[in-house]
C-alpha positions in Angstrom: 93.7 122.7 47.8 94.7 120.9 44.6 93.9 124.0 42.5 96.0 126.1 44.8 98.9 123.7 44.5 98.6 123.7 40.7 98.8 127.5 40.7 101.9 127.4 43.0 103.6 124.9 40.7 102.8 126.9 37.6 104.0 130.2 39.0 107.1 128.7 40.6 108.0 127.2 37.2 107.5 130.5 35.5 109.6 132.4 38.0 112.4 129.8 37.9 112.4 129.9 34.1 112.9 133.6 34.3 115.9 133.3 36.6 114.3 133.9 40.0 115.9 132.4 43.1 113.0 132.9 45.4 109.2 133.3 44.9 106.9 134.8 47.6 103.2 133.8 47.7 100.5 135.4 49.7 99.1 134.7 53.1 96.7 131.7 53.3 97.7 130.4 49.9 96.7 126.9 51.2 93.1 127.7 52.1 90.5 130.4 51.9 91.1 132.8 54.8 87.5 134.0 54.7 86.2 130.5 55.6 84.9 129.7 59.1 87.1 128.8 62.0 85.9 125.3 61.9 86.6 124.9 58.2 90.1 126.4 58.5 90.9 124.1 61.5 89.6 121.1 59.6 91.6 122.0 56.5 94.7 122.4 58.7 94.2 119.0 60.3 93.5 117.2 57.1 95.7 118.9 54.5 98.3 121.0 56.3 101.1 118.5 56.3 100.4 117.3 52.8 100.3 120.9 51.5 103.7 121.7 53.0 105.2 118.4 51.6 104.0 119.4 48.1 105.5 122.9 48.5 108.9 121.3 49.4 108.6 119.0 46.3 107.8 121.9 44.0 110.7 123.9 45.4 113.1 121.0 44.8 111.7 120.3 41.3 112.1 123.9 40.2 115.2 124.7 42.1 113.6 127.8 43.6 113.0 128.9 47.2 109.4 129.3 48.1 107.8 131.4 50.9 104.1 130.8 51.3 101.1 131.1 53.6 99.7 127.9 55.1 97.7 126.7 58.1 98.8 124.2 60.7 96.8 122.5 63.5 96.7 124.5 66.7 97.0 123.4 70.3 93.2 123.6 70.7 90.3 124.2 68.4 91.8 127.0 66.3 94.4 126.6 63.5 97.7 128.5 63.3 98.2 131.0 60.5 101.7 130.3 59.3 104.4 131.3 56.8 107.0 128.7 55.8 110.2 129.3 53.8 111.4 126.4 51.8 114.8 126.2 50.2 115.6 125.3 46.6 116.4 121.7 47.7 113.1 121.4 49.5 114.6 122.0 52.9 112.8 124.1 55.5 114.6 127.5 56.0 112.2 129.0 58.5 108.6 129.1 59.8 106.6 131.9 61.4 103.3 132.0 63.2 101.4 135.3 62.5 102.0 137.5 65.5 99.3 140.2 65.0 95.9 138.9 64.3 93.5 141.1 62.3 90.9 142.2 64.8 90.1 145.4 62.9 87.7 146.9 60.4 84.9 144.8 61.8 86.9 141.6 61.3 87.9 139.2 64.1 90.8 136.9 63.1 91.4 136.0 66.7 88.1 134.0 66.5 89.6 131.9 63.6 93.3 131.6 64.4 95.4 130.8 67.4 97.3 133.6 69.0 101.1 133.2 68.7 103.0 133.3 72.0 106.0 135.6 72.6 109.4 134.0 73.2 112.5 135.3 75.0 114.7 137.7 73.1 112.1 138.0 70.3 112.4 134.4 69.4 108.9 134.4 67.9 110.4 136.3 64.9 111.8 134.5 61.9 114.8 135.3 59.6 116.7 133.0 57.2 119.6 133.3 54.8 119.6 132.7 51.1 121.9 133.8 48.3 124.0 136.0 50.5 121.0 137.9 51.9 119.1 137.7 55.2 115.3 137.7 54.8 112.7 138.5 57.5 109.1 137.3 57.5 105.9 139.4 58.0 102.3 138.4 57.7 99.7 140.9 56.6 98.4 142.8 59.6 102.0 142.8 61.0 102.7 145.5 58.4 100.8 148.0 60.6 103.3 147.6 63.4 106.6 149.2 62.5 108.4 147.7 65.5 108.3 144.2 64.2 109.9 145.2 60.9 112.6 147.1 62.8 113.3 144.1 65.1 113.7 141.9 62.0 116.2 144.4 60.6 117.9 144.5 64.0 118.3 140.7 63.5 120.1 141.3 60.3 117.2 141.2 57.8 118.0 143.1 54.6 114.9 142.1 52.7 111.4 142.0 54.4 109.0 139.5 52.9 105.4 140.5 53.4 102.8 137.8 52.6 99.3 139.1 52.8 95.6 138.8 52.2 95.1 142.5 52.7 91.3 142.7 52.9 89.7 145.1 50.3 87.7 148.1 51.5 87.7 151.9 51.6 91.3 153.3 51.6 92.7 149.8 52.1 94.8 149.8 48.8 96.2 153.2 49.8 97.1 151.9 53.3 98.8 148.8 51.8 100.9 150.7 49.3 101.8 153.4 51.8 102.8 151.0 54.6 105.0 148.7 52.4 106.8 151.8 51.1 107.2 153.2 54.6 108.7 149.9 55.9 111.3 150.1 53.1 112.1 153.7 53.6 112.4 153.8 57.4 114.5 150.6 57.5 116.5 151.3 54.3 115.9 147.7 53.1 114.3 145.9 50.2 110.6 144.9 50.7 108.8 142.2 48.7 105.1 142.2 49.3 102.8 139.5 47.9 99.0 140.0 48.3 96.0 138.0 47.2 94.3 139.7 44.2 90.9 141.3 44.1 88.0 141.0 44.9 88.6 139.9 48.5 92.0 141.5 48.8 93.6 144.5 47.2 96.3 142.8 45.2 99.1 145.3 44.2 102.0 142.9 44.9 105.3 144.7 44.5 109.0 144.8 45.2 110.5 148.0 46.6 114.1 149.1 46.8 115.6 150.6 50.0 114.3 154.1 49.1 110.7 152.8 48.7 110.7 153.0 44.9 108.8 150.1 43.3 111.2 148.0 41.1 108.6 145.3 40.2 104.8 145.2 40.5 101.6 143.2 39.6 99.1 146.0 39.1 96.1 143.7 38.5 95.1 140.0 39.0 97.8 137.4 39.6 101.3 137.5 38.1 105.0 137.8 38.8 106.7 141.0 40.0 110.3 140.2 39.2 113.2 142.2 40.6 116.9 141.9 41.3 118.1 142.5 44.8 121.4 144.3 44.7 123.7 144.3 47.8 125.6 147.3 46.4 122.4 149.3 46.1 121.5 148.4 49.7 124.9 149.5 50.9 124.8 152.7 48.9 121.4 153.7 50.4 122.5 153.0 53.9 125.7 154.9 53.4 124.0 158.1 52.3 121.0 157.6 54.7 122.4 156.0 57.9 119.2 156.4 59.9 119.6 152.9 61.5 122.8 154.1 63.1 121.2 157.4 64.2 118.5 155.8 66.4 118.4 156.8 70.1 115.6 154.4 71.1 115.4 150.6 71.2 112.4 148.3 71.3 111.7 146.1 74.3 109.2 143.3 74.8 106.1 144.0 77.0 106.1 142.6 80.5 104.3 139.2 80.7 
């Protein structure tokens, strides 16, 4: 965990020095997502609170908001896969438990992480405000479910933050890039997507404008994809492409 915290501190300092107000880190930044269920649960029990405390300290030290993937203790034997958003004074802006667990491509995340419950009126979803924008949180496999992104936009999100450890494999980088562009285009919103780098994940962290055009990217390894979020650009795209206003269907929760 110490090495991960050192990397967070280094990159947060670099981003703040270059004028960034928020930095987005990948899913499971705290601990190796490929570890066993027992190892992840132990790490959550022993280090989860300390990790989040250090993230708050780093945010306050650097004066930058941080969104990052962590693990927390679950109700039983499995940990909870979480995203937390911490403000530039170290205050908690929001927290989100991963809703869609990655039981696909011969992987079974549900054997490692606790399933998140649904709440009335989509209360399981998380948005927060910062710098005059509203942000919505998505975690990795959530990206394959367009309804969750649309619901966050319905809750006012103008920027979708996707933290991911998008597992590498055949066509996976293509899927990753296509889906983050689709979420931007169909919702006419900014998308910032942070992914763990190769070899376990596909990398390709990037920021997209509301037409799906990349405006910042990390093509290889780790690094910073810096971009400016422009409210006028958002308004202009939504003015010429008012697809959110043209919808004739709405999303409802499944019956219990």
